SERO-4910 file (N, C-alpha, C, O; in steps of 0.05 Angstrom, whole numbers):
BEGIN
 pado doro    nc1    nc2    nc3   cac1   cac2   cac3    cc1    cc2    cc3    oc1    oc2    oc3
  Met    A   2097   1986   2013   2127   1979   2009   2135   2005   1987   2121   2013   1969
  Arg    A   2157   2014   1993   2164   2035   1978   2190   2025   1965   2205   2012   1978
  Ile    A   2196   2032   1938   2220   2013   1926   2228   2041   1908   2212   2053   1893
  Gln    A   2257   2048   1914   2268   2070   1903   2291   2064   1891   2305   2050   1905
  Val    A   2301   2070   1867   2319   2067   1848   2334   2090   1840   2322   2106   1827
  Arg    A   2362   2095   1846   2380   2109   1834   2401   2102   1817   2419   2087   1822
  Arg    A   2399   2113   1798   2416   2102   1774   2434   2123   1767   2425   2144   1760
  Thr    A   2460   2118   1768   2479   2138   1761   2506   2123   1739   2510   2100   1734
  Gly    A   2517   2141   1732   2537   2137   1709   2529   2133   1685   2509   2144   1676
  Gly    A   2548   2115   1670   2534   2114   1643   2554   2126   1624   2576   2132   1634
  Phe    A   2551   2129   1596   2569   2148   1582   2562   2177   1586   2581   2193   1588
  Ala    A   2538   2185   1587   2536   2213   1595   2541   2225   1624   2547   2248   1631
  Gly    A   2535   2203   1638   2535   2210   1669   2507   2223   1681   2504   2238   1701
  Ile    A   2490   2215   1666   2461   2228   1674   2450   2216   1694   2448   2192   1694
  Glu    A   2441   2231   1717   2428   2207   1746   2395   2205   1735   2385   2224   1723
  Arg    A   2384   2188   1740   2356   2178   1739   2350   2172   1763   2367   2162   1778
  His    A   2323   2175   1770   2312   2166   1800   2280   2164   1793   2265   2177   1778
  Ala    A   2275   2141   1811   2248   2133   1803   2241   2121   1830   2258   2114   1847
  Glu    A   2209   2118   1834   2201   2108   1863   2175   2091   1855   2160   2098   1837
  Val    A   2172   2073   1868   2142   2057   1865   2137   2053   1892   2153   2046   1909
  Asp    A   2107   2060   1897   2093   2051   1924   2073   2032   1919   2054   2039   1906
  Thr    A   2075   2008   1929   2060   1985   1926   2035   1984   1943   2021   1964   1940
  Ala    A   2028   2001   1959   2009   2001   1973   1982   2010   1958   1979   2033   1950
  Gly    A   1966   1991   1955   1940   1986   1940   1940   1981   1906   1924   1986   1888
  Arg    A   1966   1967   1909   1965   1962   1876   1964   1933   1875   1979   1920   1890
  Ala    A   1946   1920   1856   1940   1899   1853   1956   1870   1850   1948   1848   1856
  Asp    A   1984   1881   1837   2005   1870   1837   2025   1870   1853   2047   1860   1848
  Ala    A   2019   1884   1878   2038   1887   1903   2050   1861   1908   2074   1864   1913
  His    A   2040   1833   1909   2055   1813   1918   2082   1810   1901   2103   1806   1911
  Glu    A   2077   1814   1869   2097   1808   1852   2115   1828   1864   2134   1815   1874
  Trp    A   2117   1854   1867   2132   1872   1873   2150   1868   1891   2174   1871   1889
  His    A   2132   1858   1916   2141   1847   1946   2165   1823   1939   2188   1827   1947
  Ala    A   2159   1800   1926   2179   1784   1918   2198   1786   1899   2218   1771   1899
  Leu    A   2194   1806   1879   2222   1815   1860   2239   1836   1878   2262   1840   1872
  Ala    A   2228   1848   1898   2247   1867   1922   2264   1850   1931   2287   1851   1925
  Gln    A   2252   1830   1948   2265   1815   1966   2284   1797   1958   2302   1788   1972
  Gln    A   2277   1788   1927   2303   1769   1917   2319   1792   1909   2342   1788   1916
  Ala    A   2315   1817   1895   2340   1835   1886   2354   1840   1909   2378   1837   1908
  Val    A   2341   1849   1933   2365   1858   1955   2376   1843   1969   2394   1851   1984
  Glu    A   2366   1815   1968   2380   1798   1981   2408   1785   1973   2422   1772   1989
  Thr    A   2414   1791   1948   2439   1786   1937   2460   1806   1930   2483   1802   1922
  Ala    A   2443   1834   1936   2464   1859   1934   2481   1863   1948   2484   1847   1966
  Arg    A   2495   1881   1946   2517   1892   1971   2509   1910   1987   2489   1922   1980
  Ala    A   2519   1916   2009   2513   1943   2029   2535   1960   2023   2537   1976   2041
  Thr    A   2550   1963   2008   2566   1981   2001   2571   1983   1970   2574   1962   1957
  Pro    A   2572   2003   1958   2573   2011   1927   2601   1993   1917   2624   1997   1925
  Pro    A   2594   1972   1898   2611   1959   1886   2626   1972   1862   2614   1989   1848
  Val    A   2650   1967   1856   2667   1972   1835   2658   1970   1809   2658   1947   1799
  Gly    A   2648   1995   1794   2638   1990   1769   2652   1985   1743   2676   1981   1747
  Val    A   2646   1985   1720   2664   1987   1698   2660   2013   1684   2638   2024   1684
  Pro    A   2684   2024   1669   2683   2050   1657   2653   2050   1640   2647   2031   1625
  Asp    A   2636   2073   1644   2619   2081   1627   2592   2062   1632   2572   2065   1618
  Gly    A   2593   2041   1657   2580   2025   1667   2554   2044   1686   2560   2064   1698
  Phe    A   2531   2034   1685   2516   2038   1711   2518   2031   1737   2525   2008   1741
  Ser    A   2514   2047   1756   2512   2036   1785   2487   2042   1801   2478   2065   1795
  Tyr    A   2476   2032   1813   2451   2028   1823   2448   2032   1855   2461   2017   1870
  Gln    A   2435   2047   1862   2428   2050   1899   2401   2040   1896   2385   2053   1883
  Ile    A   2394   2016   1907   2361   2004   1911   2356   2010   1939   2372   2003   1957
  Thr    A   2331   2024   1943   2325   2022   1965   2299   2016   1974   2282   2034   1970
  Val    A   2291   1991   1988   2262   1983   1995   2261   1986   2024   2275   1973   2040
  Asp    A   2242   2006   2031   2223   2012   2051   2257   2026   2067   2268   2044   2055
  Asp    A   2266   2017   2087   2291   2027   2103   2312   2018   2101   2330   2026   2116
  Arg    A   2316   1995   2079   2347   1983   2071   2353   1991   2045   2337   1990   2027
  Thr    A   2382   2000   2042   2390   2009   2018   2406   1989   2010   2418   1979   2029
  Val    A   2411   1979   1990   2433   1966   1977   2446   1977   1951   2438   1997   1940
  Tyr    A   2466   1962   1944   2478   1973   1915   2481   1951   1898   2477   1928   1905
  Ala    A   2490   1961   1868   2496   1943   1850   2509   1956   1828   2512   1980   1830
  Ala    A   2518   1946   1808   2530   1954   1783   2534   1939   1764   2537   1915   1771
  Asp    A   2534   1945   1732   2529   1939   1714   2565   1925   1709   2583   1942   1708
  Pro    A   2569   1902   1706   2553   1879   1693   2544   1858   1708   2537   1836   1699
  Arg    A   2546   1866   1731   2548   1845   1747   2521   1848   1767   2525   1848   1792
  Leu    A   2494   1852   1758   2467   1855   1761   2461   1824   1760   2471   1810   1742
  Thr    A   2441   1812   1782   2429   1793   1783   2400   1790   1763   2388   1811   1765
  Glu    A   2391   1776   1749   2370   1778   1733   2348   1791   1755   2335   1811   1748
  Glu    A   2342   1783   1778   2326   1800   1791   2327   1828   1801   2307   1841   1807
  Gln    A   2355   1835   1804   2363   1864   1800   2355   1877   1777   2344   1899   1777
  Arg    A   2360   1865   1758   2356   1880   1730   2325   1884   1722   2315   1905   1713
  Arg    A   2309   1860   1729   2281   1862   1727   2271   1886   1746   2256   1903   1736
  Leu    A   2277   1888   1776   2266   1905   1791   2275   1932   1784   2261   1951   1792
  Ile    A   2298   1937   1770   2313   1965   1765   2290   1975   1741   2275   1994   1743
  Ser    A   2290   1957   1720   2276   1961   1700   2247   1972   1710   2237   1994   1709
  Arg    A   2239   1953   1717   2209   1958   1726   2203   1991   1742   2184   2007   1737
  Val    A   2220   1994   1758   2215   2017   1775   2221   2041   1755   2205   2060   1752
  Leu    A   2247   2040   1739   2251   2070   1727   2227   2071   1698   2222   2092   1686
  Lys    A   2215   2042   1692   2193   2046   1679   2166   2056   1683   2153   2072   1669
  Glu    A   2159   2041   1709   2131   2053   1725   2129   2071   1744   2109   2082   1752
  Gly    A   2160   2074   1754   2159   2093   1782   2156   2126   1770   2151   2131   1746
  Arg    A   2159   2140   1783   2156   2171   1784   2178   2180   1796   2181   2205   1800
***
């Protein structure tokens, strides 16, 4: 499974992108479960965010969804944080 996160917006408007490929990872099942939970409640179109808030594009394999602060689910927040921290 390939998971990509693109974060835009924020006070400085700096874009950040990271990707994690779960193939061969010992914790792949955790990534798969978290990704599934995160995308099932996300939107198919970009939501309206708040001034200086972050907007996110999450792509899991060939499915792309959108989310924005401050209305992230706990699963979306965890997935986004992990991908941005551990991804390339």
